[in-house]
N, C-alpha and C positions, 0 to 999 in steps of 0.2 A: 904295276902294269899288267902282270899275269892275272891279277884279281879282276881287273876291268874287262879283260878279254873273256875270262870265264863267265863273268856276270852277263856280258853282252851275248855270249853264246847260249846261256841259260834262258835269257829273256827271248831270244830269237826262237829257241826250241819250244818255249811255251806258246809263243804266238803262232808258230807253225802247227802245233798240236791243236790249239783252239780253232784255227782255220779249218783243219781237217775235220774236227768234230762238227763244226758248223755245216760243212759241205755234206757230211753224212746225215745230219738231221734235217736238211732241207732238200730231201729227195723230191724230184719233180713228180707231182701227182698228175697223171694224165686226166684231163677233163673227160667226164663221161657225159654222153648225150642221151636224152630220152628219145626213144624211137617213136615217131609219130603214129605208126600203125601199118598194118598190112595183113594179108591172109584173112580178111574179113574183120579184123580187130582195129579199133581206134583208141588212142591214148585217152584215158579217163581221168588220170591224176595220181598223185602220190597220197596214199592213205595209211593211217595208223593201224597196226595190228591190235587185236582186242584181247589177246590171251592174258594180259596183265590187269585187265579191268575187273574190279571186284564183282563177285556174284555171276560171272560169265562161265564159270566152271571150265575155263580154258578154251572156250569156243573161239574159233578164228574169224577174222574179218571175211575170209572166203571159206565158209564152212559148208559141210554137206556135199562136197564134191570129191575130186581126186587130187593127188599131188604127186610130184616127181622131183627127185633130188639128183642133180648131175654135177658132182664136183669136177672141176676142170673143164667141163664142156657146155655148161648151160649158156644159152643165148635167148634173146627175146623170141626169135623165130622158132626155136625148138619148143619153147613154152606154148606158143600159138598152135604149133603142130600137135602137141600133146593134148591141149584142151579141145581141139577140134577133131581128134581121131575117132574113127569108127562111127562117124555120123552123130556123135553125141553133142557136139558143138555147145560147149558150155558158154554161157552168156558173159562170164567174167574170167579173165586170165590175169594172174598176178605173179610178180617175181619178187623174191625176198632173199636177203643175205647172199647175193651173188650167184646162188646155185639152186634155189628152191623155186618150183613152179606150182602154183595153186590154181585150181579150176573150180568154179562154182556157178550155180544159177542165180545166186544173190550175193550182194555185198552188205554186210551187217550195218544196220543203222547206228551202231555204237562206234563204228570206224569213222574217224574224222579226216577230211581232206586237209592236207598240209602243203607247205611250199614244195615245189618240185625239187628244190635244192636239198631236201631231206632224204630223197631217194638218190643217194650219192655213191652207192657201192657199184663197182664195175662187174659186169657178168664174167663168170669164170671162163667162159668160152669166147668172149669178145670184150676186151677191156675198154673199148670205146662206147659200149652200151651200158645204160643204167639198169641194174637189176635189183631195185629196191634199196633197202638200208637196214639198219638195226631196228627191228620192230616196225618197219615201214615197207609198204608194198607199192611197186610200180604197177598200176592197174590199167588193164585194157578191157574194153567192152565190145561185144560182137555186133556186127552189122546194123540191122534195123534198131537194135536196142540202143546203140550209140545215138542214133537220130532221136529216138524217143526220150532218152535221158536228157539230151539237150533241150528238148521241148518241155519236159517236166520241170527242169530248172527255171526255164523262162516263165512258165506258168506260175511256179511257186513265187518267183520274184514279183510277177505282176499281181498276184494275190496279196502279197505284203504291201505293195504300193496302194492297192485299192482299200485295204483295211486301214492303212495310215491316213489316207485322204478322206474316206467316208466313214471311218470307225466312229468318229465323234457325232456324226449325223444320226446314226441309228441309236 
């Protein structure tokens, strides 16, 4: 009888330990949201970083500008403020790794647009906002440039359709 009680207590202890481990491993991740835009910037998409692409010599997707790293305090708004300071108003503002802000006048053509879900890291300063990902940038485009970028995408799509429809005629 003592053996059965000890066996039962051992099994219950293992079950309780397993349940505790499961609770610790299933920590609730807060969903992060992509900020739609503000301060003259509009969300442009989630883009890949280019530093690991062969023959780019480490050039970044948002290269030739300025950057700021703010552990524990970075937010989307702080990045916009940084990219627009002093009247410099960079065309692109991008956030990466929860704390990095990159500002540039151009977005590398080697950078690919990916699903928004790949920019899933929360900002260090606001855990509800998306601040890029691992080698992924949450990219915003400034004012009139956002309008033109939308038009150029539309024109490019239209050009592809025209080529597909009339390509065999020429």
